[in-house]
Each structure stands twice: as structure tokens, then as C-alpha cells.
C-alpha positions as CSV (number, residue, x, y, z in Angstrom):
1,M,-17.3,-19.9,-43.8
2,K,-18.1,-19.7,-40.1
3,N,-16.3,-23.0,-39.6
4,L,-13.0,-21.7,-41.0
5,S,-10.4,-20.2,-38.7
6,D,-9.3,-16.6,-39.4
7,E,-6.1,-17.8,-40.9
8,E,-7.9,-20.3,-43.2
9,L,-10.3,-17.6,-44.3
10,V,-7.4,-15.3,-45.1
11,E,-5.9,-18.0,-47.2
12,K,-9.1,-18.4,-49.2
13,V,-9.3,-14.6,-49.7
14,R,-5.8,-14.6,-51.0
15,K,-6.2,-17.6,-53.4
16,E,-9.8,-17.9,-54.3
17,D,-12.3,-15.1,-53.7
18,S,-11.6,-11.6,-52.5
19,E,-15.4,-11.3,-51.9
20,L,-14.8,-13.4,-48.8
21,Y,-13.0,-10.5,-47.2
22,A,-16.5,-9.4,-46.1
23,E,-16.5,-12.3,-43.7
24,I,-13.4,-10.9,-42.1
25,V,-14.9,-7.5,-41.8
26,K,-18.0,-9.1,-40.2
27,R,-16.0,-11.0,-37.7
28,Y,-13.9,-8.0,-36.5
29,Q,-16.1,-4.9,-37.1
30,Q,-17.6,-4.7,-33.6
31,K,-14.5,-5.8,-31.7
32,L,-12.2,-3.3,-33.5
33,Y,-14.7,-0.5,-33.3
34,R,-15.0,-1.0,-29.5
35,Y,-11.2,-1.1,-29.2
36,L,-10.7,2.1,-31.2
37,R,-13.6,3.8,-29.4
38,Y,-11.9,3.0,-26.0
39,L,-8.6,4.2,-27.3
40,T,-9.7,7.5,-28.8
41,N,-12.9,8.2,-26.8
42,R,-14.4,9.5,-30.1
43,P,-17.1,7.3,-31.6
44,S,-17.2,9.1,-35.0
45,E,-13.4,9.1,-35.3
46,A,-13.4,5.4,-34.3
47,E,-15.7,4.6,-37.2
48,D,-13.3,6.4,-39.7
49,L,-10.3,4.7,-38.2
50,L,-12.1,1.3,-38.5
51,Q,-12.5,1.9,-42.2
52,D,-8.8,2.7,-42.5
53,V,-8.0,-0.5,-40.6
54,F,-10.0,-2.6,-42.9
55,I,-8.5,-0.9,-46.0
56,K,-4.9,-1.4,-44.7
57,T,-5.7,-4.9,-43.7
58,Y,-7.0,-5.8,-47.2
59,R,-4.1,-4.0,-49.0
60,N,-1.5,-5.9,-46.8
61,L,-3.3,-9.3,-46.7
62,F,-0.6,-10.9,-48.9
63,D,2.0,-9.7,-46.4
64,F,0.3,-11.5,-43.5
65,D,2.4,-14.4,-42.1
66,G,-0.1,-17.3,-41.9
67,K,2.0,-18.9,-39.1
68,R,1.0,-16.0,-36.8
69,K,-2.4,-15.2,-35.3
70,F,-4.5,-13.1,-37.6
71,S,-6.4,-11.4,-34.7
72,S,-3.1,-10.1,-33.3
73,W,-2.1,-8.8,-36.7
74,I,-5.3,-6.9,-37.3
75,Y,-5.4,-5.6,-33.8
76,R,-1.8,-4.3,-34.3
77,I,-3.0,-2.4,-37.4
78,A,-5.9,-1.0,-35.3
79,H,-3.4,0.0,-32.6
80,N,-1.2,1.8,-35.1
81,E,-4.1,3.7,-36.6
82,G,-5.3,4.7,-33.1
83,V,-1.9,5.8,-32.0
84,N,-1.3,7.8,-35.2
85,F,-4.7,9.5,-34.7
86,I,-3.8,10.4,-31.1
87,K,-0.4,11.8,-32.2
88,K,-2.1,13.8,-35.0
89,T,-4.7,15.3,-32.8
90,S,-2.3,15.8,-29.8
91,R,-5.1,15.4,-27.3
92,R,-3.7,12.7,-25.0
93,K,-5.3,14.4,-22.0
94,E,-8.8,13.7,-23.4
95,I,-8.1,10.1,-24.0
96,F,-9.8,7.8,-21.5
97,L,-12.2,4.9,-21.5
98,N,-15.6,6.3,-22.4
99,N,-17.6,3.1,-22.3
100,L,-17.7,2.0,-18.7
101,E,-20.5,-0.4,-18.9
102,N,-18.3,-3.2,-17.7
103,I,-16.4,-1.1,-15.1
104,D,-18.2,-3.0,-12.2
105,S,-16.3,-6.1,-13.2
106,A,-13.0,-4.2,-13.1
107,L,-13.8,-2.8,-9.6
108,H,-13.5,-5.3,-6.8
109,N,-15.2,-5.2,-3.4
110,Q,-17.0,-1.9,-3.9
111,N,-18.4,-0.6,-0.6
112,N,-21.2,-3.1,-0.6
113,A,-23.6,-3.1,-3.6
114,I,-24.3,0.3,-5.1
115,E,-28.0,0.4,-5.8
116,D,-28.5,4.1,-6.2
117,S,-28.0,5.0,-9.9
118,L,-26.7,8.5,-8.9
119,A,-24.0,6.9,-6.7
120,K,-23.1,4.5,-9.5
121,E,-22.8,7.4,-12.0
122,E,-20.6,9.3,-9.6
123,I,-18.3,6.4,-9.3
124,R,-18.1,6.1,-13.1
125,E,-17.2,9.7,-13.4
126,K,-14.5,9.3,-10.8
127,V,-13.1,6.3,-12.5
128,K,-13.1,8.2,-15.9
129,Q,-11.1,11.0,-14.3
130,C,-8.7,8.5,-12.8
131,L,-8.3,6.7,-16.2
132,D,-7.7,10.0,-17.9
133,E,-4.6,10.5,-15.8
134,L,-3.2,7.0,-16.4
135,E,-0.3,6.9,-18.9
136,T,-1.1,5.3,-22.3
137,K,1.5,2.6,-21.8
138,Y,-0.6,1.3,-18.8
139,R,-4.1,2.2,-20.1
140,E,-3.8,0.3,-23.4
141,P,-2.8,-3.1,-21.9
142,L,-5.6,-2.7,-19.4
143,I,-8.1,-2.0,-22.2
144,L,-7.0,-5.0,-24.2
145,Y,-6.9,-7.4,-21.2
146,Y,-10.1,-6.4,-19.4
147,F,-12.3,-5.1,-22.1
148,E,-11.1,-6.9,-25.2
149,D,-10.4,-10.2,-23.4
150,K,-6.9,-10.5,-25.0
151,S,-4.3,-12.8,-23.5
152,Y,-0.9,-11.6,-22.5
153,R,0.6,-13.2,-25.6
154,E,-1.9,-11.5,-27.9
155,I,-1.3,-8.1,-26.2
156,S,2.4,-8.7,-26.6
157,D,1.9,-9.2,-30.3
158,I,-0.3,-6.2,-30.7
159,L,1.8,-3.8,-28.7
160,R,5.1,-5.4,-29.7
161,I,6.4,-5.7,-26.2
162,P,7.4,-8.8,-24.2
163,A,4.6,-10.8,-22.5
164,K,6.3,-10.2,-19.1
165,T,6.2,-6.5,-19.8
166,V,2.5,-6.8,-20.5
167,G,2.0,-8.4,-17.1
168,T,4.1,-5.7,-15.5
169,F,2.2,-2.9,-17.2
170,I,-1.2,-4.4,-16.2
171,F,-0.1,-4.9,-12.6
172,R,1.4,-1.4,-12.3
173,G,-1.5,0.1,-14.2
174,K,-4.0,-1.3,-11.7
175,R,-1.9,-0.1,-8.8
176,I,-1.4,3.4,-10.3
177,L,-5.1,3.6,-11.1
178,K,-6.0,2.6,-7.5
179,A,-3.6,5.3,-6.2
180,I,-5.0,7.9,-8.5
181,C,-8.6,7.1,-7.4
182,Q,-7.6,7.2,-3.8
183,K,-5.8,10.5,-4.2
184,K,-9.0,12.0,-5.8
185,G,-10.8,11.1,-2.6
186,G,-12.5,7.9,-3.7
187,N,-12.2,4.6,-2.0
188,L,-12.4,2.6,-5.1
189,I,-10.6,-0.7,-5.0
190,V,-9.3,-1.8,-8.3
């Protein structure tokens, strides 16, 4: 099963064996959980949303257009579940990236190497605060691009916006994030 593409696996699930759906879950469980956790900043809620995503995906598997990319389709379902959760809870101010393990790769040319863990944690907190102020329309493409390694085309499919708009949102999002961080007194270079 590991040699099959997602699209081929979906076709087998549709025609032959619904038990093979477990392989789809296995392939996407960690990725989608991480994405939903970034989006909601609530690990336990992300787990619940993930279950909803897999249920909706299974129920709508026969509606999936095999000519399109399955990963974009399932991420779109996850996106919709996350956005619906955000709307329901009305806590947009609390939404920011919680997992900043990879933030060093998103920060360029930091004032030399930061070796003191306290200084590193202080920077993480400042970036969290800055990300909290970033509009969702800029934050989400940044999450998908930098943390989920999605291409502009895939982000375009997931968010249902033109690929050029994705590029614009990423460019502007980085610029706004940098300005927010500088305004807060940090000299972070994003």
C-alpha cells in the first residue's frame, strides 16, 4: 500500500476495500493534527477536529475528483473544520502558532547565534505575541508554506484563492510580522 499514490489508494478504498481507509488516516494523521493545532492553538480541540476531518473525508470520498490532488482536498476539509471551530468559539485573538520549534528557520539573521535558552524563550514569546496580531488571511498561508511545506499551488487549492494571491499574502504577512515585531521593541528579522 505504501507504493500507491494517495489518489490510487482512494480509488482502491472506493472500489475494493473500505478497510484500506486506515492507510489514508495513517498517512495524514500527524500532518493534519499539526496543522489544526497551529490553526487553533488548542491541542485537545485539534484532536477532536482531526476526527471530524477523517469522518467527513470518508463520508465524501466518493465525491473526491480523482483528477485533483488528494492532499489539497483533505487539507481543505481540515481548513474548513478549523475555520468553523474558530468562528464558533469566537476567540480569534487567542489564535497564534503555539508550536514554535521550527521558528529559528523562519527567522533570518538573528543577532548572531542565541545560545542562552532564556534569551531564546524570550524571542519565542515575542514572536508568539507578534503572530497573535497577524490577520488570519496572512497567518494561514504562512503556516501552510513554512510549517506544512505546501507549495503555492497546494495552498491555493486549500484556501481557494489564486496562487498569485498566496504569494502576495505570504510576502505581506512576513512584512507585517516583521513590522509588528519591530513595533513591540524586538529587532527580529523575519
